N, C-alpha and C positions, 0 to 999 in steps of 0.2 A: 455220352461223355459225362453228363452230370451224374448219372448212376454210378459210373466208375469212380468219379471223384468222391461220391458219398461213401462207397465201399472203402476207398482208401482212407478217408477221414475217420470212419468208424474203426477201422483196423488200427490206425495210429492211436486213436483215443484209448482203445482197449490195451494196446501195447504200453502206453504211458501209465495207465492204471496198474497193469501187472508189474511194470518196472518199479512202481512205487510201493508194491506190496511186500515190503520188507521193513526192517527196523528204521532205516534211514527215511523211508517214505511213509512211516507211521501206519503201515499195514492197512492202507486205504482201500476201500471197496465202494462201488456204487450202492447207495442206500436201498435202491429198489431190489438189487440182488440179495442184499442182506435180509430184507423183509420177506422175500420169497423163501429163503432158507428157514427163517423163523416160522413161517406158516407151515412149511412141510414138517419141521421137527415137532411142533406142538399140535399139528392137526387142526389148525384154525384158519379162518379167513379174515383178511383185513379190508375194511372200507376206508376210503381216504377223503378227507376234506382239506388235504394239503397236496401240493404238487411235489412229487418225489423225483421228477425228471431232472437230470443234470446235477444232482446232489451226490456228494461222496462223503463217506463216513470214516474218519481216522480210527485206527485200532478197532475196526469193525467187529471182528470175531471175538475180541476180548470183552466186548460188551454183552455177549450172549451168556446167559445163565441156563444151562441145560435142564436144571431142576425147577426153573421158575419163569413162566412166560411174562408175568407182570413185571418182575425185576428186569428182565431183558428189555421189555418195551420202555420202561422208565430210563434205562441206560442209553437207549437209542434216541428216544424222543427229546430228552433234556438237551442234547447237543444242538438240536435245531429249534428249540423253544416250541416243541410240539407237546401234545399230551395224548394219552390213550384212554378210551372209555369202553368198558365191557357192555356189549349189546345183549349177548346171551352166551351160553357155554362155548359156542363155536365161532362167534363173530365179535370182532373188536373194531372200533372206529378210531382212526388216527386224525386228530384235529389240531388246529393251532392252539397255543396256550390261551386260556381264558382266565382273566384275573379273578372273576367272582366264583369260579367253579373249581371244586377240589374233589378228591376221592373220599369215600365214606370213612375210611380209616383215618384220614386227616381230620375229618369232623369229629371223630371219636377222641382223637388226641387233643383237639381244641377244647372240647367239653371237659375232658379230664383236667386240662390245665386250668380252665376257668373255675372248675369246682374246687381246685386246690387253693384258690384265693380266698374262699370264705367257708367257714364251718359253723356259722351261727347267724342268727337273724341280724345281730348288730354289725357283724362284718359285711354281710350282704347289703345292708342299708348304706354303709359307707361306700361300697363299690357302686351301688345304684345311684347315689348322688353324683359321683364323678361321671358316670355314663350319661346321665340325663343332661348335665351341663355340656359335655363334650360333643354329644350327638347334635345338639342345637348349633354349636359353634361350627362343627365340620360340615353340617348341612347348609349353614348360612341362612337358616330360616328367619331369624329375627331381622336381619338386614333386608331380606326379601319382603317380609311383611311390611316393614317401614316404607318400602318403595311402592307399595300397592296404592292404586287409586282408591280414594274413599268416596264412592258414589253408591247411591241406592240401586239395588238390582232392578232389572226389567223382568216382569212376570207376565206370562201369557194368560189367556183365559183358562179357566178351570174346566176340564172335561170330566164328565161323570161316567162312571162304569159300575159294574155289579159289585157293590160293597166298598168302593174306593174311588178316588179321583186322581187325575194327573194334572200337573201344572208345570210348564217349563220355566226355567230360571236362567237368567244371564247376568253375570257380574263382571264388570270391567276389573281386571286384575292389575295390569300395568298398561300404560297408554297404548291403545289399539289391540290389546290381547285380552281375551275374555274367557271366563268359566262358563261352560254350557252344560246344563243338567236338567233333571226332571224330579219333581217332588211328587211322591205317591202318598196320599193321605186317606185314612179310613173315613168312611161316610159317617160312622157312629160318632156322636159328640162326646166331649170329655177330654181329660188329659191322656196323652198318648206317649209311649216311649219313642225316642228318635233313633234311627239307625243311619249312619253315614256309610255310603257304599262306594268306595273307590273301585274303579274298573280294572280289569285285566286286559290282555292283548287279544281279545277275541272279537276282532272286526270293529263293531261299534256297540254303544250302550243300548241301541234299539233292537239288538238281537233277541230272539224269542226267549232264551233261558233267563236272561236278565229281567225282561219284563215279567215273566212268570214269577221269578223270585221276589222282586220288589212288590209286584201286585198282590201276591199271596200274603206276604208279610203285612202289607197295608190292610188287606181284607181282615186279617186276624187282629189288627189293632195298632200297628206300628207305623209311624211316619217314616218313610224311607226317602233318601236323596242320593242319586248317583250323578256322575259328571264325566265328561269326555277326558280321555288322556290328552296331554299336551301333544299337538300335532296329529291327533286322530279326530274323526268326526268333524264337527264344525270348527274345531281349533285348527284342523289341517288347512282349511281355506285361508286362515290368517297367517300361519307361520310355515306351512309346508310339512309334509310327512318326515322329511329328513331332520327337522328340528326335534323330533321325538327322541332320536338317538344322541342326545346331548345331556350333559350334567344339569343343564337348566331344567330339563323335564323332571328331574328328581325333586328339586326344591319347589318347582312350580306346582306339581301335583299334590305335594304335601300341603302347600299353602291353600290349594283349592279345598281340601278337606277341612282345614281349620277355619277358613272364611265362611264356608257353608255352615259349619257348626256355630260360628259366631252369629250369623244371620238368623238361623233357626232358633237359637237360644235367646237372642235379644228381641226378636220381632214376632215370634209365634206364641200366642197365648195358650195353645193346646199341647204344648210340650211339657212332659214330666221330666224335670231336670235331674231326678234321681234315677232315671232309666235312659241312659244314652249309650248306644252300641255302635260298633264299627264292624263291617263285614265285607270282605272281598275275596276273590279267588285269583290264583296265579300271581301276576304282578300286583293285582288289587289286594291280594293277601299280604304281600310284602309291605304295601302301604298301610294295610290294617295294623300290622305290627308297629310300623313307624309312628302312626298317629297315636297309638297308646303311649308311646314314649313322650310325644310332644305335648299332650294335653291331658291333664288329670280329670277332666270332666267326663271322660269315657268310663262307663261302669261295667261293660261287658264287651267281649271281642270274639270273633269267629273267623280267624284266618284259615283259608281253604286252599288246599293243594299248592302250598308254597313253602312251608317251613322246613328248613334243613340247616344243619350245622356246617355243611360242606358246600352250600350254594347260597350266594347272596342275592340272586336274581340276575338273569342273563341279559338284562337291558339297562342302559345308563339311567333310565327313569327309576330304576330300583337301586342301582349301585354306582351311579356316576359320581356322586359326592362321597368322600371316603369315610362314611360314618362307622364302618367296621374297624377303623383305627382308634376309635374312642376307647379310653381306659387302657391304652397300650395294646389293644386288640380285642375284638369281640365278634359276635355273630348273631344272627337273627333269633335263635332260641334264647340267648341271654337277654337280648332286648325285650323279647316277649315276657321273660321271667320278671321283668321290672313291673309288670302289671299285677303281680301277686299282691294281695290275695283275692283280687276281683275275678269273677268267673270267665273262663276261657274254654272254647271248644276248638280243637285242632283237627281238621279233616285232612286225611292223607290217603294215598292209594299205592298200589303195588307197581304202577306203570310209569312212575317218574321219580324225581329225586327225593320225594317224600316217603319212599318205600322204607326208609330207615327209621321213621318216626317211632313206631311202637317199641323198638329195641334200644334206640339211642336218644333221640331228642325228648320223648315223653318222660322217660325216667329222670332225665336231668330236670325237667320242669317240675315233676312231682317232688324232687328233693327241695327245690326252692320254695314251693308252696308248703312243704312240710315245715319250714321255718315259721310259718304263720298258723300251723295246725289247720291248713285249708286245702288238703289234697283232694277233698271232695269238690272243690271249685274248679279243678282242671280236668278236662276229659279229652280223649282222643277217639275219634271215629275213623277207623282204618278200613279201607275197601281194597283188599289185596288183589282182587281180580279185575280192578278197573284201572283206567289210564287217566292221563291229564286232561280233564275237561270240567265243566260245571253241570254235569248230568243230574238226573232226578235224584239219585241217592245222595249226592253231595248237598243238593238243595234240601232234601228231607232232613238231613243231619242239621242243617242250619235252622230249619223250622222248629225241630224238636228242642234245640238249644234255646232259642228265643221264646218259645212257649214256656219253657221252664223258668228262665231267669227274668222274663218280663211279663209273665202271666198273660200271654196272648190267648186269644179265643180259638181253641183247636177246632171247634165246629165249623169255622170258616176256612179250614185248610182244604182248598179245592182249586188246583191250578187251572182246571178247565173253565173256571169262571173268569179268568183273567183275559181281558181284551188285548190282543196283539196289535198294537198301533203301527201304522206305517212310519218309516224313518222320517219322512217329511213332517209328520205330525209332531214327533218328539223334538224336532229341530225348530219349529215355529215359535217365535218369541213376540209375535204381534199381539197387541192388547185385544 
């Protein structure tokens, strides 16, 4: 009986749809049927991050452009607040609308618009002043810093390794919420450059590739400091992982970088204040760009596998506060351009949103650096056959950059000499 009822209900539903399939009914069709027709016509396959069941599309066939798959998908998706993303020549993914993610051609249009706003160094400097002020306001960084607890940090015992040491640091940010990080310091005495290293979304800062990167930079002569994302690592125990996907994470993590810089700048006698870098990958690369906007003490930057004109960062910790509204609308390449003429290395690859950097974002940056006759200060290391990670080739690009700009000791470049510490060791803050 239930089966017969189901057949009757299905037949009635189809009859209702067909009955509406005229002008009065807006030529409605089930969206799943429309998508099957589009797949067949263009010889492609769709993957879905949306539920197409029980959705109908008005004027369905009128949205199809037989000469253009992507125009067809745009016409269909915009009705439901979806978007499409090309995976390869034969596969497209249908996803919900994402406010920080756009198509490459939209990034190209954005950079074209931004470029039209300034044709000289003077015009660019005017624009830069507006952006700097508005980014701070939209991020809410000054109010947050004013709310921070002013206490001395807790430092663990120093652990000695081959050519460097590690020491954990804990700073109370706001009541009951702390910054947790690790300081990597060269064994060799003297003044050292400082590199602040905001983390990306790769599990924890105790992972092997991060320890290798910071340990190697320290062995070569740089003091490096990393810290947990808000809601990750030790911070997760205080606020929970769900807190990370909030706009508070955006301003909190930026403040972590600034307060670490303040502490190292004001309290360490071995820091060369003329050599201060910032270096992170993925979400840490987004914060690398942001920190260059927020603090003029940085003298070199190496954002890795993050930069794009069409992607602001897929997590609220990167795009939760509306800093892209600064100056009437901006994007991360323009924010990074504010660092000119200081040296920058942009690392990109062919397997994520940074694939467009060599043809799109890098020429834009070169133009801005050209206002200062400093195009030699901006470089792009592009790895077309690699994907989104912090693998050895990305790390090698970072090493080469900081060897060049901070005069690090290349003879100490040997990742095999880095001690991979247990997670618990990097989380201990006991004296």
